[in-house]
C-alpha positions as YAML, in Angstrom:
chain: A
units: angstrom
residues:
- id: 1
  name: MET
  ca: [0.21, -0.12, -0.06]
- id: 2
  name: ARG
  ca: [1.44, 3.11, -0.66]
- id: 3
  name: LEU
  ca: [0.57, 6.38, 1.35]
- id: 4
  name: ILE
  ca: [1.34, 9.43, 0.50]
- id: 5
  name: GLU
  ca: [1.20, 13.35, 3.34]
- id: 6
  name: ASP
  ca: [-0.62, 15.22, -0.50]
- id: 7
  name: ALA
  ca: [-3.36, 13.94, -1.72]
- id: 8
  name: LEU
  ca: [-3.70, 16.54, -3.78]
- id: 9
  name: ASN
  ca: [-0.53, 16.54, -5.69]
- id: 10
  name: ASN
  ca: [-0.89, 16.75, -9.64]
- id: 11
  name: VAL
  ca: [2.66, 15.28, -10.31]
- id: 12
  name: ILE
  ca: [0.34, 12.81, -8.20]
- id: 13
  name: CYS
  ca: [-2.12, 12.30, -9.26]
- id: 14
  name: ALA
  ca: [-0.72, 11.60, -13.09]
- id: 15
  name: HIS
  ca: [2.11, 9.56, -12.24]
- id: 16
  name: TYR
  ca: [-0.51, 6.96, -9.74]
- id: 17
  name: VAL
  ca: [-4.82, 7.58, -10.72]
- id: 18
  name: ALA
  ca: [-4.27, 7.43, -14.00]
- id: 19
  name: ASN
  ca: [-3.78, 10.64, -14.77]
- id: 20
  name: SER
  ca: [-6.49, 12.06, -12.45]
- id: 21
  name: THR
  ca: [-9.07, 10.53, -14.01]
- id: 22
  name: GLY
  ca: [-8.84, 7.55, -11.39]
- id: 23
  name: ILE
  ca: [-9.46, 7.68, -7.58]
- id: 24
  name: CYS
  ca: [-7.55, 8.56, -4.43]
- id: 25
  name: ILE
  ca: [-8.99, 7.08, -0.41]
- id: 26
  name: GLY
  ca: [-8.48, 8.79, 2.04]
- id: 27
  name: PHE
  ca: [-7.70, 7.47, 4.84]
- id: 28
  name: ASP
  ca: [-7.49, 8.04, 8.90]
- id: 29
  name: THR
  ca: [-4.36, 7.11, 8.95]
- id: 30
  name: VAL
  ca: [-4.16, 7.16, 13.25]
- id: 31
  name: GLU
  ca: [-6.97, 4.39, 12.65]
- id: 32
  name: VAL
  ca: [-4.84, 2.47, 9.83]
- id: 33
  name: PHE
  ca: [-1.46, 3.20, 11.72]
- id: 34
  name: ARG
  ca: [-3.49, 1.30, 15.16]
- id: 35
  name: ASN
  ca: [-5.33, -1.58, 14.09]
- id: 36
  name: ILE
  ca: [-2.12, -2.53, 10.98]
- id: 37
  name: GLN
  ca: [0.44, -5.19, 13.14]
- id: 38
  name: CYS
  ca: [3.50, -4.53, 10.41]
- id: 39
  name: SER
  ca: [5.97, -1.81, 9.43]
- id: 40
  name: MET
  ca: [5.53, 1.19, 8.53]
- id: 41
  name: GLY
  ca: [6.73, 4.07, 8.28]
- id: 42
  name: PRO
  ca: [8.64, 7.19, 6.62]
- id: 43
  name: ALA
  ca: [9.74, 6.49, 2.69]
- id: 44
  name: LYS
  ca: [13.06, 7.12, 2.82]
- id: 45
  name: TYR
  ca: [15.51, 8.67, 0.20]
- id: 46
  name: VAL
  ca: [18.79, 8.30, -0.96]
- id: 47
  name: ASP
  ca: [20.98, 8.80, -3.41]
- id: 48
  name: ARG
  ca: [22.89, 5.64, -3.58]
- id: 49
  name: PHE
  ca: [20.34, 1.91, -2.38]
- id: 50
  name: PRO
  ca: [22.62, 0.48, -0.08]
- id: 51
  name: ILE
  ca: [24.01, -3.36, -0.46]
- id: 52
  name: GLN
  ca: [22.00, -5.73, 1.25]
- id: 53
  name: SER
  ca: [23.30, -9.66, 2.24]
- id: 54
  name: PHE
  ca: [20.52, -11.79, 2.58]
- id: 55
  name: LEU
  ca: [22.12, -13.96, 4.52]
- id: 56
  name: SER
  ca: [22.15, -11.87, 7.93]
- id: 57
  name: GLU
  ca: [19.56, -9.79, 9.47]
- id: 58
  name: ALA
  ca: [21.99, -7.39, 11.39]
- id: 59
  name: SER
  ca: [24.12, -6.67, 7.86]
- id: 60
  name: PHE
  ca: [21.94, -2.95, 7.66]
- id: 61
  name: GLY
  ca: [21.76, -2.95, 11.23]
- id: 62
  name: GLY
  ca: [17.95, -4.01, 10.97]
- id: 63
  name: VAL
  ca: [17.14, -0.80, 9.84]
- id: 64
  name: ASP
  ca: [14.26, -2.32, 6.72]
- id: 65
  name: THR
  ca: [15.80, -1.47, 3.35]
- id: 66
  name: SER
  ca: [11.80, -2.23, 1.32]
- id: 67
  name: PHE
  ca: [11.39, 2.07, 3.34]
- id: 68
  name: TYR
  ca: [14.49, 2.90, 0.81]
- id: 69
  name: LYS
  ca: [13.53, 4.86, -2.68]
- id: 70
  name: ALA
  ca: [15.87, 6.92, -4.88]
- id: 71
  name: MET
  ca: [16.08, 10.37, -4.11]
- id: 72
  name: LYS
  ca: [14.35, 11.67, -6.89]
- id: 73
  name: TRP
  ca: [11.63, 10.48, -5.67]
- id: 74
  name: SER
  ca: [11.05, 12.56, -2.46]
- id: 75
  name: TYR
  ca: [8.43, 14.45, -3.78]
- id: 76
  name: GLU
  ca: [5.99, 11.91, -2.55]
- id: 77
  name: LYS
  ca: [6.93, 12.07, 1.24]
- id: 78
  name: GLU
  ca: [5.28, 8.13, 0.82]
- id: 79
  name: PHE
  ca: [4.57, 5.79, 3.39]
- id: 80
  name: ARG
  ca: [4.59, 2.76, 3.52]
- id: 81
  name: LEU
  ca: [3.78, -0.65, 4.54]
...
C-alpha cells in the first residue's frame, strides 16, 4: 500500500491515478496505523541504495530496506506498509 501526505498533489495524480482520471481514497491514518500490525513508516530517500546481504538480518543494522527509495521521488513524501 502506498500512502502519501498530499493526496491533491497534481504530479502524484498524473503518475499514479491514471493521469487524474482515477480515484484517491482518504484514510484516517491514526486508525490505520493503530489497527495494522506490520512494519510501517516514511520512505527513506537516498542517492545510493545500500547493499544488503540476505544471509544476515543484522547485515544492515536492523533497518528495513523496503523503505528505501531513490531521491528523485522525494516529492512524493511516501509512507510504506
